[in-house]
N, C-alpha and C positions, 0 to 999 in steps of 0.2 A: 467261379464267382457269379452269383445271381444278381442281375441288375434290377429286374422287376418281376412282378407277378401279374397274372391275368385272372380276373374273377369271372367265373362262369357258374351261374346258378348257385351262388354262395360258396363255391369251391375255389380255392386258390391254387393256381398252376404257376410254377416257377419257370422263368425263362433265363437263359444265360446272357452274357453281355452282347452276344450277337443276335439275340432274339430267338434262339432255338430252345425247344423244350428240354428241360433238365431230365424229365422222365418220359421216355418213349411210350410207356404203357398208359399214360394219362391222356393221350391224344384222342380227340373226337372231332366230329365235323364242325362243331361250334368253334373249337380252337383253330381249326384250319381256316375258317372264315375270318377270324381275328388276325391270324398271321398273314393271310392273303391281303387283307385290307391294309396292313402295315407295309406291304410290298406294292401297294397301289393296284392290286388285281381284284377283279370281281370274278369269282369262280363260275365257270360254265360247265356243261356236261363233259366237254373235252378234258378240262382240268381234273374233274373228279375221276374220270376213267384213268388218267395218268397217276393221280394220287393213290388210288387203290392198288394199281399195279405196282407202284413203287413200294408201298407198304408190304404187299404180298411177297414181292421179290426180296426185300430186305429181311423179312421174317424167315424166308427159306434159305437165302445165301449169306446173310449177315453183311452184305455190302449193297449200296444202292445201284440200280441199273444205269447204264449210260443211255443217252438219248437214242443212240443207234439200237440198243437192245429193246428199248421201249417201243420204238417204231416197228422193229421187226416182229416183236411178239404180239403186239396188240394193234398193229396198223390197220388190219382189216376191220376190227371192232370200232376203231376211231371214225371210220367213214359213217357208221350208223348214228353217231352223235354229232355229226357235222363238225368234225375237228379238222382244222387246216394245219399245214406245216408251219404257217406263221404263228398260230396260237402256241404250238409246242416250242417253236424257236424263242418266243417271248418267255415261256416257262422254263426253258433251258438256255439261258443266255450264253453265247459262245460255247455251246455244247456241254456246259457244266450243269450240275444238278442242284446248285446251292439253293435257289429259290424253291424249286419243286420239292426238294428234300426237307427244307425247313417247314414248308406248309404241310407236308406229309408226316411231320413229327420225328424225323430221323435225327439221331445224335449228330452234332455239328462236326465231330472229328472224322466223319465219313464224307463230308460235303465240302469240297474245295471252295475257298472264298476268293 
């Protein structure tokens, strides 16, 4: 069930009742910014690094990465964008990926709420 749509450059993008994209393929950075704003986040380079890793990981394995996997795989790169553990903890509350996965455009059935 779709609750609302987001208009971006004249294109309508459907979100489900939890605010997740209905179609993973329609994701772009503008949509990520809107979804982040809805979550009260202003995306910084740390977030973008995590978002792109999540999308790449999901494309390859068809499941989202855990916070542990994210830190292990790109931890060294995160230092170059001044990413702190606190920033990632806010992005992955209680070790869950729901906020990060939503902003990255992943389907909600992979993201625990």
